[in-house]
Structure formats: structure tokens, C-alpha cells
C-alpha positions as CSV (number, residue, x, y, z in Angstrom):
1,Q,-36.1,-28.0,65.2
2,L,-36.0,-31.4,67.0
3,R,-32.2,-31.8,65.5
4,F,-30.9,-28.5,66.1
5,G,-33.2,-27.2,69.2
6,D,-32.5,-23.6,70.2
7,R,-29.9,-23.1,67.5
8,I,-32.3,-22.5,64.7
9,S,-35.6,-21.5,64.6
10,Y,-38.2,-20.5,61.9
11,E,-40.8,-18.4,60.8
12,I,-43.7,-18.8,58.1
13,Q,-45.4,-15.8,56.9
14,V,-48.4,-16.3,54.5
15,Q,-50.5,-13.6,52.9
16,E,-53.9,-13.4,54.4
17,E,-55.6,-14.0,50.8
18,I,-53.8,-17.1,50.2
19,D,-55.2,-20.3,51.0
20,T,-52.5,-22.8,51.3
21,G,-54.7,-25.7,50.9
22,K,-56.4,-24.5,47.7
23,T,-53.0,-23.4,46.1
24,A,-51.2,-25.7,43.7
25,M,-47.5,-26.0,42.9
26,I,-44.9,-28.5,42.0
27,P,-44.7,-31.0,44.8
28,L,-41.5,-31.0,47.2
29,L,-40.1,-27.8,45.3
30,M,-39.3,-26.0,48.7
31,Q,-37.8,-28.9,50.6
32,P,-34.3,-28.9,49.0
33,L,-34.2,-25.2,49.4
34,I,-35.0,-25.2,53.1
35,E,-32.4,-28.0,53.6
36,N,-29.7,-25.9,51.9
37,A,-30.8,-22.9,54.2
38,I,-30.1,-25.1,57.3
39,L,-27.2,-27.1,56.1
40,H,-25.2,-24.4,54.4
41,G,-26.5,-21.3,55.4
42,L,-26.8,-22.0,59.1
43,E,-24.2,-24.8,59.6
44,E,-21.9,-22.6,61.5
45,K,-24.2,-20.8,63.6
46,E,-24.1,-21.8,67.3
47,A,-27.3,-19.8,68.2
48,G,-29.7,-17.5,66.7
49,G,-30.2,-19.0,63.4
50,M,-33.4,-18.3,61.5
51,V,-34.9,-19.7,58.4
52,R,-38.0,-17.4,57.2
53,I,-40.4,-18.4,54.5
54,S,-42.6,-15.7,53.0
55,I,-45.5,-16.5,50.7
56,T,-47.2,-13.6,48.7
57,K,-49.4,-13.1,45.7
58,E,-48.3,-10.5,43.4
59,K,-48.8,-9.1,40.1
60,L,-46.3,-10.6,37.7
61,L,-46.0,-7.5,35.4
62,A,-47.1,-3.9,35.6
63,D,-49.7,-4.5,33.1
64,P,-53.2,-4.6,35.1
65,A,-54.3,-7.7,33.0
66,S,-51.4,-9.9,33.7
67,D,-51.6,-12.9,35.7
68,Y,-50.5,-13.2,39.6
69,A,-47.6,-15.0,40.6
70,L,-47.0,-16.9,43.8
71,M,-43.7,-15.7,45.3
72,I,-42.0,-18.0,47.9
73,S,-38.9,-16.6,49.4
74,I,-36.7,-18.8,51.8
75,S,-33.9,-17.0,53.4
76,D,-31.5,-17.3,56.5
77,N,-29.5,-15.4,58.3
78,G,-26.4,-17.7,57.9
79,C,-22.9,-17.0,56.5
80,G,-24.1,-16.0,53.1
81,M,-21.7,-15.7,50.1
82,D,-19.6,-13.3,48.4
83,E,-20.1,-12.1,44.7
84,Q,-17.8,-14.5,43.2
85,A,-19.5,-17.4,45.2
86,L,-22.8,-16.3,44.2
87,A,-22.0,-16.1,40.6
88,E,-20.7,-19.4,40.5
89,L,-23.7,-20.9,42.4
90,K,-25.9,-19.3,39.9
91,Q,-23.7,-20.8,36.9
92,H,-24.2,-24.5,38.5
93,M,-27.9,-23.7,38.9
94,E,-28.5,-23.0,35.2
95,H,-26.2,-25.8,33.9
96,A,-25.6,-29.2,35.0
97,S,-22.2,-29.6,36.9
98,K,-20.1,-32.8,37.0
99,D,-19.0,-32.0,40.3
100,K,-22.5,-32.3,41.9
101,R,-22.5,-29.1,43.5
102,S,-25.8,-27.2,43.8
103,I,-27.6,-30.4,42.1
104,G,-30.5,-29.7,44.2
105,L,-30.9,-25.9,42.9
106,Y,-30.2,-27.2,39.5
107,N,-33.2,-29.7,39.8
108,V,-35.6,-27.1,41.3
109,N,-34.7,-24.5,38.7
110,Q,-35.1,-27.0,35.8
111,R,-38.5,-28.4,37.3
112,I,-39.7,-24.8,37.3
113,H,-38.8,-24.1,33.7
114,L,-39.9,-27.3,32.4
115,S,-43.3,-27.2,34.2
116,Y,-44.0,-23.4,33.8
117,G,-41.6,-21.7,31.4
118,A,-41.0,-18.0,31.3
119,P,-41.3,-15.9,33.0
120,Y,-41.2,-18.0,36.0
121,E,-37.9,-18.7,37.6
122,M,-35.9,-18.8,40.8
123,R,-33.9,-15.9,42.2
124,I,-31.1,-15.8,44.5
125,I,-29.4,-13.1,46.5
126,S,-26.8,-13.3,49.1
127,Q,-24.4,-11.1,51.1
128,K,-21.4,-12.5,52.9
129,G,-21.8,-12.6,56.8
130,I,-25.7,-11.7,56.2
131,G,-27.4,-14.6,54.7
132,T,-28.9,-15.8,51.5
133,A,-32.6,-15.6,50.1
134,I,-34.0,-17.3,47.3
135,T,-37.4,-16.6,45.7
136,L,-39.3,-18.8,43.6
137,V,-41.6,-17.0,41.2
138,L,-44.3,-19.5,40.2
139,P,-47.9,-19.2,38.4
140,Y,-50.5,-18.3,41.0
141,I,-52.7,-21.6,40.5
142,S,-56.0,-21.6,42.6
143,I,-57.6,-25.1,43.0
144,T,-61.4,-25.1,42.3
145,E,-63.6,-27.7,44.5
146,T,-64.4,-29.2,41.0
147,E,-60.7,-29.8,40.2
148,E,-60.1,-31.2,43.6
149,N,-63.1,-33.5,43.4
150,D,-62.1,-34.6,39.9
151,G,-58.5,-35.6,41.3
152,K,-56.8,-33.2,39.0
153,F,-54.8,-31.9,42.3
């Protein structure tokens, strides 16, 4: 906000039942995604740029006995991508690239897979001229006071 002034604003929505101070996740996971939204998505916007962060707790599967997932969506109303650019981005996100494009997305995706395994992931949707949304699907891990006091989190 300091750097871009009125050109870009943001909105953070957290589902009421989520205590962000007691919810664990990999450190600095969202930072490169928010940077990408601003630097790549909203770069050409002269006014009205918006980054939205939405955090919800949802059932991972239709099975009532399944675990909950923490769904973190970071979206922008920027330039977006056409289908070919999105497919290339997803390819770079899954496989390390020599040209260093999408290294941040690749790193975030790898950290999710290495830390949590399946079915946790990063999803990307985008439409040219409308914007891009990246959703992190992470395990919902609530920190207990005992774990917090033991220094586990």
C-alpha cells in the first residue's frame, strides 16, 4: 500500500471459526504468491487494482469422516492469462525450469508436496483480462496450548 498508494488495495477475509493465531502452516508460504499478484497481475493497472485473500476451513472430501482443509485463496483483478500461458505456468510450477520463470510458484508447490503430501496442493485459475486466483489446499492444523507451550509451533 505504501509503494502503490491508491493504485492497489487489498482485502482479507477469514472465516469466523478460524483462529489465525492458533492455525499452523508452513512459514512464508503466501508471500511469493501475494508478490506475484502485485508484480505480475496488477503491474499494468493504473487504478483499481485489488488483491483478495480468503481463508476458509472446508471438508477435504465428501466423506464426513475426512479431515478439514485450510483453503487459502489469493486473487487479483489484473491482466490474467490466456489458456496457453496458464498451461505453461502450470508446467513450470510442476517441473523445475532452467529459465527461472515461476521459480516462486515451483518452490511453494514443492514445499506443499514435501511437507504435506497428497491430497494437498496449489491450484491456479486465470482468465485473460479478468485476473488470476491461486488456491492453496493445506491440512487444517489447529495448535493446542500444550503444543504452543512446548515450542512445537
